[in-house]
C-alpha positions as CSV (number, residue, x, y, z in Angstrom):
1,M,-65.1,43.1,-148.4
2,I,-61.9,45.0,-146.8
3,C,-60.1,44.4,-149.6
4,E,-62.5,46.5,-152.2
5,H,-62.8,49.2,-149.0
6,A,-58.8,49.5,-148.7
7,V,-58.8,50.1,-152.7
8,L,-61.7,52.2,-152.7
9,V,-60.2,54.4,-149.9
10,A,-56.6,54.5,-150.5
11,E,-54.8,56.6,-153.4
12,P,-55.9,55.5,-156.8
13,P,-53.7,52.1,-157.9
14,Q,-51.6,53.2,-160.6
15,T,-49.0,52.3,-158.5
16,T,-48.0,48.3,-157.6
17,L,-47.4,49.3,-153.9
18,R,-50.5,51.4,-153.0
19,G,-52.7,49.3,-155.8
20,F,-51.9,45.7,-154.9
21,G,-48.9,45.4,-152.5
22,I,-50.1,47.2,-149.6
23,V,-53.6,45.8,-150.3
24,R,-52.7,42.2,-150.1
25,L,-50.1,42.8,-147.2
26,W,-53.0,44.4,-145.1
27,R,-56.1,43.1,-146.3
28,D,-55.5,39.2,-144.8
29,P,-53.7,39.9,-141.5
30,V,-57.0,42.7,-140.6
31,Q,-59.1,39.3,-141.5
32,E,-57.8,37.2,-139.0
33,F,-57.3,39.9,-136.6
34,L,-61.3,40.3,-136.9
35,A,-62.0,37.2,-136.8
36,T,-60.1,36.3,-134.1
37,E,-61.2,39.8,-132.1
38,S,-64.8,37.8,-133.0
39,S,-64.2,35.0,-131.2
40,G,-62.2,36.6,-128.3
41,A,-65.4,38.7,-127.1
42,V,-67.1,35.8,-126.2
43,A,-64.1,34.3,-124.4
44,L,-64.3,37.3,-122.7
45,A,-67.6,38.0,-122.2
46,A,-68.1,34.3,-121.1
47,A,-65.1,35.1,-118.5
48,A,-66.7,38.3,-117.2
49,A,-70.4,36.1,-116.5
50,V,-68.4,33.4,-114.1
51,A,-66.2,36.1,-112.4
52,I,-69.9,37.8,-111.5
53,L,-71.8,35.1,-111.2
54,W,-68.5,33.7,-108.3
55,A,-67.8,36.8,-106.8
56,T,-71.5,37.3,-106.4
57,L,-72.3,33.8,-105.0
58,A,-69.1,32.8,-103.3
59,T,-67.6,36.2,-102.5
60,H,-64.9,35.2,-99.9
61,S,-63.6,32.1,-102.1
62,Y,-63.4,34.7,-105.1
63,E,-61.4,37.2,-102.9
64,T,-59.3,34.4,-101.4
65,F,-58.4,33.1,-104.4
66,W,-57.3,36.2,-106.4
67,A,-55.3,37.2,-103.1
68,H,-53.1,34.3,-103.0
69,H,-49.4,35.3,-103.0
70,L,-46.6,34.9,-104.8
71,T,-42.9,36.0,-103.6
72,V,-40.8,36.9,-106.4
73,H,-36.7,37.6,-105.4
74,L,-35.2,40.5,-108.5
75,G,-32.1,41.9,-108.1
76,G,-31.8,42.1,-104.6
77,S,-35.3,43.5,-103.6
78,L,-38.7,41.2,-102.9
79,W,-41.8,41.7,-104.4
80,H,-45.1,40.3,-103.1
81,L,-47.4,39.7,-105.9
82,T,-51.4,38.2,-105.9
83,L,-52.6,36.2,-108.4
84,E,-54.8,39.1,-109.7
85,D,-51.6,41.2,-109.5
86,L,-50.2,38.7,-112.1
87,A,-53.2,38.8,-114.2
88,Q,-53.8,42.4,-114.1
89,E,-50.0,43.4,-114.9
90,G,-48.0,40.4,-115.7
91,L,-50.7,38.7,-118.6
92,M,-52.1,41.9,-119.9
93,S,-48.4,42.7,-120.9
94,V,-49.1,39.9,-123.4
95,F,-52.7,42.1,-124.8
96,F,-50.6,45.4,-125.2
97,F,-47.7,43.6,-126.9
98,V,-50.5,43.2,-129.1
99,V,-51.9,45.9,-129.4
100,G,-48.5,48.0,-130.3
101,L,-48.3,45.4,-133.3
102,E,-51.6,46.5,-134.2
103,I,-51.1,50.2,-134.0
104,K,-47.5,49.3,-135.7
105,R,-49.2,47.5,-139.2
106,E,-52.1,50.2,-139.0
107,I,-49.7,53.5,-139.0
108,T,-47.2,51.2,-141.8
109,V,-49.7,50.0,-144.1
110,G,-53.2,49.9,-142.8
111,E,-55.9,52.6,-142.6
112,L,-53.9,55.2,-140.8
113,S,-51.0,55.0,-143.3
114,V,-52.6,56.8,-145.9
115,R,-52.8,60.7,-144.2
116,R,-55.8,61.9,-146.5
117,V,-57.6,58.3,-145.1
118,A,-56.4,58.4,-141.6
119,V,-57.6,62.1,-140.4
120,L,-61.0,61.1,-140.1
121,P,-60.8,58.3,-137.4
122,V,-58.1,60.2,-136.0
123,I,-60.2,63.1,-135.5
124,A,-62.9,60.7,-134.7
125,A,-60.9,59.3,-131.9
126,L,-59.8,62.3,-130.3
127,G,-63.7,63.5,-129.7
128,G,-63.9,60.2,-128.2
129,M,-61.7,60.3,-125.9
130,V,-62.0,64.1,-124.7
131,V,-65.6,64.2,-124.4
132,P,-66.3,61.3,-122.3
133,A,-63.2,62.7,-119.7
134,A,-64.7,66.2,-119.4
135,I,-68.0,64.9,-118.7
136,F,-66.2,62.4,-115.8
137,V,-64.5,65.6,-114.5
138,A,-68.0,67.7,-114.3
139,L,-69.8,64.7,-112.6
140,A,-67.1,63.5,-110.2
141,H,-65.7,67.2,-109.4
142,G,-64.8,67.5,-106.2
143,S,-64.6,63.9,-105.1
144,A,-61.6,61.4,-104.4
145,G,-63.2,59.8,-107.7
146,V,-62.0,62.4,-109.9
147,N,-58.4,60.7,-110.7
148,G,-60.8,58.3,-112.8
149,W,-60.9,60.3,-115.6
150,G,-58.9,58.2,-118.0
151,I,-61.6,55.4,-117.6
152,P,-64.6,55.9,-119.8
153,M,-61.7,57.1,-122.6
154,A,-61.2,53.4,-123.3
155,T,-63.0,51.5,-126.1
156,D,-62.9,47.6,-126.3
157,I,-61.8,46.6,-129.6
158,A,-62.9,43.1,-129.4
159,F,-66.4,43.8,-128.2
160,A,-67.0,46.4,-130.8
161,V,-65.7,44.3,-133.5
162,G,-67.5,41.4,-132.2
163,A,-70.9,43.2,-132.3
164,L,-70.4,44.4,-135.8
165,Q,-69.1,41.2,-137.2
166,L,-72.1,39.7,-135.4
167,L,-74.6,42.1,-137.6
168,G,-72.9,40.5,-140.5
169,A,-74.5,41.8,-143.7
170,R,-76.6,44.6,-142.0
171,V,-73.4,46.2,-141.5
172,P,-71.4,48.0,-144.6
173,S,-67.5,47.0,-144.1
174,Q,-66.2,50.4,-144.2
175,L,-67.8,50.8,-140.7
176,T,-65.8,48.1,-139.3
177,V,-62.8,49.5,-141.3
178,F,-63.4,52.7,-140.2
179,M,-64.1,51.9,-136.5
180,L,-61.1,49.5,-136.3
181,A,-59.0,52.5,-137.1
182,V,-60.9,54.4,-134.4
183,A,-60.6,51.9,-131.6
184,V,-56.4,51.7,-132.9
185,V,-56.1,55.6,-132.3
186,D,-58.1,54.7,-128.5
187,D,-55.4,52.2,-127.8
188,I,-52.5,55.0,-128.5
189,G,-54.3,58.0,-126.6
190,A,-55.0,55.1,-123.3
191,I,-51.4,54.4,-123.4
192,I,-50.4,58.0,-123.2
193,V,-52.7,58.2,-120.2
194,I,-51.5,55.6,-118.9
195,A,-47.9,56.3,-119.1
196,V,-48.1,60.2,-117.9
197,W,-51.0,60.2,-115.2
198,Y,-51.2,56.7,-114.3
199,T,-47.6,56.2,-112.9
200,S,-45.8,56.8,-110.2
201,G,-42.4,56.3,-108.3
202,L,-40.2,56.2,-111.1
203,R,-36.8,54.6,-110.3
204,L,-34.6,55.6,-113.5
205,L,-31.5,52.5,-113.2
206,W,-34.9,49.9,-114.1
207,I,-36.4,52.3,-116.5
208,V,-33.0,52.7,-118.0
209,A,-31.9,48.5,-118.0
210,G,-35.2,47.9,-119.5
211,V,-34.5,50.5,-122.4
212,V,-31.3,48.5,-123.0
213,C,-33.5,45.5,-123.6
214,I,-35.4,46.9,-126.0
215,G,-33.0,48.2,-127.3
216,L,-31.4,45.4,-128.2
217,M,-34.2,43.2,-129.6
218,W,-34.6,46.2,-132.0
219,L,-30.9,45.9,-133.4
220,L,-31.1,42.1,-133.2
221,L,-34.0,42.0,-135.2
222,R,-32.5,44.9,-137.8
223,G,-29.3,42.4,-137.9
224,G,-31.9,39.2,-139.2
225,V,-31.6,37.4,-136.0
226,R,-35.3,35.4,-136.0
227,V,-34.4,33.1,-133.0
228,V,-37.6,33.3,-131.0
229,L,-36.2,32.4,-127.5
230,I,-34.0,35.3,-127.4
231,Y,-37.0,37.7,-128.2
232,V,-38.7,35.9,-125.6
233,V,-36.0,36.6,-123.2
234,L,-35.2,40.0,-124.1
235,G,-39.3,41.3,-124.0
236,V,-39.8,39.4,-120.7
237,G,-36.9,41.0,-119.2
238,S,-37.9,44.2,-120.3
239,C,-41.3,44.0,-118.9
240,V,-39.8,42.7,-115.7
241,L,-37.1,45.6,-115.2
242,V,-39.8,48.1,-116.2
243,A,-42.2,47.1,-113.5
244,A,-39.3,47.2,-110.9
245,S,-39.2,51.0,-112.1
246,G,-42.8,51.8,-111.1
247,V,-43.9,52.1,-114.7
248,S,-46.4,50.0,-115.6
249,P,-45.0,46.7,-117.1
250,T,-47.4,47.1,-120.1
251,L,-46.1,50.3,-121.4
252,A,-42.5,47.7,-122.3
253,A,-45.1,45.9,-123.9
254,V,-46.4,48.2,-126.4
255,S,-43.2,49.4,-126.8
256,V,-41.9,46.2,-128.2
257,G,-44.6,46.2,-130.1
258,L,-44.3,49.1,-131.6
259,L,-40.2,48.7,-132.4
260,M,-41.0,45.2,-134.4
261,P,-40.6,45.5,-137.5
262,M,-42.5,45.8,-141.0
263,S,-39.7,44.0,-143.4
264,A,-39.6,40.5,-144.1
265,W,-39.6,37.6,-141.3
266,R,-38.4,35.3,-143.6
267,G,-38.1,35.9,-147.5
268,P,-41.2,34.4,-150.1
269,R,-40.7,30.1,-150.6
270,A,-38.2,29.4,-153.6
271,Q,-40.3,27.4,-155.3
272,D,-43.1,30.3,-155.4
273,P,-41.4,33.4,-156.5
274,D,-44.3,35.4,-156.4
275,A,-45.3,34.9,-152.8
276,E,-45.4,37.6,-150.1
277,A,-42.4,38.0,-147.9
278,T,-44.1,37.8,-144.1
279,T,-43.2,40.9,-142.1
280,A,-41.8,40.4,-138.0
281,V,-45.5,42.7,-137.1
282,E,-47.4,40.0,-139.4
283,H,-45.6,36.6,-138.3
284,L,-45.8,38.0,-134.4
285,E,-49.2,39.0,-134.4
286,H,-50.3,35.7,-136.1
287,V,-48.6,33.6,-133.0
288,V,-49.4,36.0,-130.1
289,H,-52.6,37.5,-130.9
290,P,-55.4,34.4,-130.6
291,W,-53.6,33.6,-126.7
292,S,-54.0,37.2,-126.4
293,A,-57.9,37.2,-127.0
294,L,-58.6,33.7,-126.2
295,V,-56.2,33.3,-122.7
296,V,-55.0,36.4,-121.6
297,L,-58.0,38.5,-121.9
298,P,-60.2,35.7,-120.4
299,L,-58.3,35.3,-117.5
300,F,-58.0,39.1,-116.9
301,A,-62.3,39.6,-117.4
302,L,-61.9,36.3,-114.3
303,A,-59.8,38.1,-112.1
304,S,-60.4,41.7,-112.6
305,A,-64.7,41.5,-113.6
306,G,-66.0,40.2,-110.1
307,I,-68.1,42.5,-108.6
308,P,-70.2,41.1,-106.1
309,L,-74.3,42.3,-107.6
310,T,-75.9,42.9,-104.0
311,V,-78.4,44.8,-104.1
312,A,-76.4,47.0,-101.4
313,A,-73.2,47.0,-103.9
314,V,-75.3,48.1,-107.1
315,H,-77.7,51.0,-104.4
316,H,-74.3,52.1,-104.0
317,A,-73.1,52.6,-107.7
318,A,-76.0,54.1,-108.3
319,T,-75.7,56.7,-105.8
320,D,-72.1,56.7,-106.6
321,R,-70.1,59.8,-108.6
322,T,-67.5,57.9,-110.1
323,A,-69.8,55.3,-111.5
324,L,-71.8,57.9,-112.8
325,G,-69.4,59.5,-114.5
326,V,-68.4,56.4,-115.7
327,V,-71.7,55.8,-117.8
328,V,-72.4,58.4,-118.7
329,G,-69.1,59.1,-120.0
330,L,-69.3,55.8,-121.8
331,V,-73.1,55.6,-123.1
332,V,-72.8,59.4,-123.6
333,G,-69.8,61.2,-124.0
334,K,-68.3,58.4,-126.1
335,P,-71.0,58.6,-129.1
336,V,-71.2,62.1,-129.2
337,G,-67.8,62.5,-128.8
338,V,-66.4,60.1,-131.9
339,F,-70.1,61.3,-133.9
340,G,-69.8,65.0,-133.1
341,A,-65.9,64.9,-134.1
342,T,-66.6,63.5,-136.9
343,W,-69.5,65.8,-138.1
344,V,-67.4,68.7,-137.5
345,A,-64.5,67.7,-139.3
346,V,-66.4,66.5,-142.4
347,A,-68.4,69.8,-142.2
348,L,-65.1,71.9,-142.3
349,G,-63.7,70.1,-145.5
350,V,-60.6,68.2,-143.2
351,G,-62.5,64.8,-144.3
352,A,-64.9,62.8,-145.9
353,L,-67.3,59.7,-144.6
354,P,-65.9,56.5,-146.9
355,R,-68.1,55.7,-150.2
356,G,-71.1,53.4,-148.9
357,L,-70.7,54.3,-144.7
358,R,-74.2,56.8,-144.0
359,W,-74.7,59.0,-140.3
360,V,-76.9,56.9,-138.9
361,H,-74.5,54.0,-139.4
362,L,-71.7,55.9,-137.8
363,A,-74.3,56.4,-134.9
364,G,-74.6,53.2,-134.4
365,G,-70.6,52.6,-134.5
366,A,-70.0,55.3,-132.5
367,A,-72.4,54.2,-130.0
368,L,-70.5,50.6,-129.5
369,A,-67.4,52.6,-129.3
370,G,-68.3,53.3,-125.5
371,I,-67.7,49.6,-124.8
372,G,-65.2,49.9,-122.6
373,F,-64.4,46.7,-120.9
374,T,-60.9,45.7,-121.2
375,V,-58.5,48.9,-121.2
376,A,-61.7,50.8,-118.9
377,I,-61.4,48.1,-116.1
378,F,-56.8,48.1,-116.2
379,I,-56.8,51.6,-115.6
380,A,-59.5,51.6,-113.0
381,G,-57.3,49.1,-111.0
382,L,-54.4,51.8,-111.6
383,A,-56.4,55.3,-110.8
384,F,-57.7,53.6,-107.7
385,S,-56.0,51.8,-104.3
386,D,-59.6,52.3,-102.2
387,P,-61.1,48.5,-103.4
388,V,-64.7,50.5,-103.0
389,M,-64.1,53.6,-105.1
390,E,-62.7,50.6,-107.5
391,D,-65.5,48.4,-107.6
392,S,-67.9,51.8,-108.4
393,A,-65.6,52.0,-111.5
394,R,-66.0,48.6,-112.7
395,T,-69.4,48.2,-112.1
396,G,-70.1,51.4,-113.8
397,I,-67.4,50.2,-116.4
398,L,-69.9,47.1,-116.7
399,A,-73.7,49.2,-116.6
400,G,-72.0,51.3,-119.4
401,S,-70.9,49.1,-122.0
402,L,-73.8,46.8,-121.7
403,M,-76.1,49.8,-122.3
404,A,-73.5,50.9,-125.1
405,A,-73.2,47.3,-126.7
406,L,-77.3,47.2,-126.9
407,L,-78.0,51.3,-127.9
408,G,-74.9,50.3,-131.0
409,V,-76.7,47.1,-132.2
410,A,-80.2,48.5,-131.9
411,I,-79.3,51.6,-133.6
412,L,-77.7,49.1,-136.3
413,L,-80.4,46.4,-136.6
414,W,-82.8,49.7,-137.6
415,V,-80.9,50.5,-139.9
416,G,-80.3,47.4,-141.3
417,R,-84.6,47.0,-141.1
418,R,-85.1,50.3,-143.0
419,A,-82.9,49.0,-145.8
420,V,-84.7,46.0,-146.1
421,H,-87.9,47.1,-146.7
422,S,-87.3,51.0,-148.3
């Protein structure tokens, strides 16, 4: 189904490159990606539920476990890390590496590689970032929580895609592909926000050392070196060095993913001259993505989603402007931004909805874009040093994401029922 859509929206298949080669290259990784994201959404939801129950029923146990300290010596410096730090910064680097690979694939051979096809999801994603941030700032203006304006900008691709896959035939394949492209642009925006706004106290020497490691990886890949261990050492080294500079190591991980080439990782099998070459991006995504979706993100949720849902905590969040800004930003700002920006772009003739995709389908997908779990929680940890404010933001993220999911699924189920009875 995705293959048919790719042929439909891309340039007419007059050449092998546009009509067949790119479609074959793009179809299988995307189908595998969607399947993994759906499974990952289940694991992520289960881990979040366990974290909430653990933190609510045994708060001291939860906090003590994740506050356990680790000591690391690096370049004469002594680092004191907690297990929570390791999950939020270290393991999440794997997730952001996969994000870098996804972005590279999309802008090279995916939806974002064809300008006239890419323009609409790009505009939709920009609207879905600007409107929630503006709503948050308006509601949190004058309070210390205003620094969290980047929290409601992010869409959790695992939950959004998982919800669309769960709806099955009720959802046109064009919506899944469109929302996947929107989520990729959303990821790019979140990365830029983290890099520009949520980094401080930079140490230039460490940044230069990290960039050198990334540059060496690029040169080795261009030179045809295929020894995986070398790239593991250089990739981990770049993340550690960038972390030592005061910048989140996730930014180095994204950079590594973006630099992976779309050239062949290994040539076609000699006995099958028609076999497609596996690209480095495709190979690495195939290997790393399941670990990211099924191990890294659940561990991150287990470490980060543990909010004690006591009566006092819920009451505080309900009256806190930070939590309110997150909820309204996700539930109202995201769908209004995505749908409104798309409508304006189509009305102005800048883009056109893919055939088979109706406005009411887009409304449901735009609502699902308000599921902002993983990256939103990550940004909340960067935005607030006060645990109370961070907990309020995380409560808002959980509540807003749940409401957005229910709203989006309800709209798409209603559309599906109307289609059946019409």
